[in-house]
N, C-alpha and C positions, 0 to 999 in steps of 0.2 A: 362440394358438388361439382359436377361437370358444368362448364360454361353453357353448353347447349341446353341443359336442363333448367338452368336458372335465368338466363337472359330474357326469355319470353315474359317472365313475370315482371321484370323491371321495364320492359318495353311496352307493356299494356297501357293503352291510352286512358283507361279508367283508373289507373294507379290503385288497384285493389290492395296491393301490398301496403300502401300508405294508409288506406282506410282501415285495414286490418290492424295496423299499429295503433290507430286511434281507438279501436274497439278494445284492444288488450290493455290499454292504459286508462280507459274511461273510468273503471271502478275507483281510481284514486283521485278523480276530479271532484271538487266540491260542487254542490248544487248551484251556488252563485256563479262559479266560474264557467259552468257549461254554457250559460247564456251570455258569456262575455263577448264583447264586440271584437271582431277581427281587426287586424291592422287597417289603417286608412286606405292603403293601396288596394285597388280592385284587382281581380284576377285577370291575367292576360290569357289569350287563347292557349289551351293545352295545359294550363296550370291547375293544380289541385291543392286545396288547403284543408288541414285538419287540426284539431286541438288535441295535443298529447301531453303527457306528463313525462318529463325527462330529468335525469340526474344520476349521479354515481351510486347513490343509495336511496332506499325508500324514504328515509327521513329528509333527505336533501333535495327531493324532486321538486321541480318547478313546472308550471304549466306554460307551454309555448305553442304558438301557431307554427306549424311546419308547412311550408309551401313548396311543392315540387313542380318544377317546370317540365316541359315536354322532354322525354328521354331521347337521346340520340345514340346511334350505333356507329362506332368507328371500328377499324380493323381490330378484331379480338377484344373489344371492350364495349360496354354500355355506360354512358354517362348521364346522370340525372342531376340537373342543377337543383339545389335546395336552399332554403332560407328558413331560419327560425327567428321568431320575435317573441319576447317574453309577454305573458298576459298581464302580470303584475310586476311592479318594481322595474318597469322598463327603463327608468332613468339610472338604475343601479346595476342592471344586468345587460351584458352585451347581446346584440343581435349577431347572428352568424350567417355568412354567405359561403356556400361550399358546393363542391361537386361530389356526389356519391358515385363511385366507380366500381363496376364489376369487370374484372380483367381475367382473360383466359391465361392460365398458367401452363397447362398441358391438356391432354385429352380427358383426364379425370378430375382435374382440380381447377378452381377459379379463386380469385381473391376479391373480397369486398373491402373497399377502403373509402376514406373520405379525405378530401383536401380542401381546406377552407381558410377563411380569414375572419377575424373579428377585431374590433377595437375596444379596449377597456374603457368604460366610462370615466369621467372626471379627469381627463387629460393626464397631466403628470402624476397626480396622486394615484389615479387608477392604473397607470402604467407601472408605477412603483409597486403597488399591491399585487399586480399581475406577476411581475418578476419575483416578488417575495414568496409567491406560492399559489396565488389564485389560478395561475395557468395549469396547475396540477388538477384543480377541480374541473377546469374546462376540458382537459385531456381525459379525465375519468368519465365525464359526461359524454364525450364523443365515443369513447369505448363502449359505454353502456348503450348509447344510441345505435351503434353498429350491431351490437348483440341483439337488440330489439328488432332492428331491420332484418337481420339474418333469420330470426325466428319467424317473423312475419312473411318473408319471402318463401321460406321453406313450407310454411303452412298453406301458402297459396299455390304451390306446385301441383 
């Protein structure tokens, strides 16, 4: 899609695209998890938090709180800071801090990407497991998240 057609969706203060993402993954949430408590950190001004189901495949999906900060526009790009925190197994699954970026490629095309960082739990053991293959799960989860965001953004246009 053209940057000028998509950027307003990500710049929306209400983060409708993120709320749409919550709605499209809600059917896979268990009844007990829907009432789960959000992370201890309270929301700052301009932040939106939703409960979504993420994962590379339907059977591997995990429930996470996704918090989006206020979007900012820079030359030919929109950047939305995001964080996700696992609902369950938070000691075993990493939290992610990242920037969701929509960048103009030319008049007709834009690129949606994510640049983030996480630390594997369990220090050395977790780092070893991550190097041995768990990073592939993280990469697949991010790819699926980007596909879900793309669908949500296009549905909000």
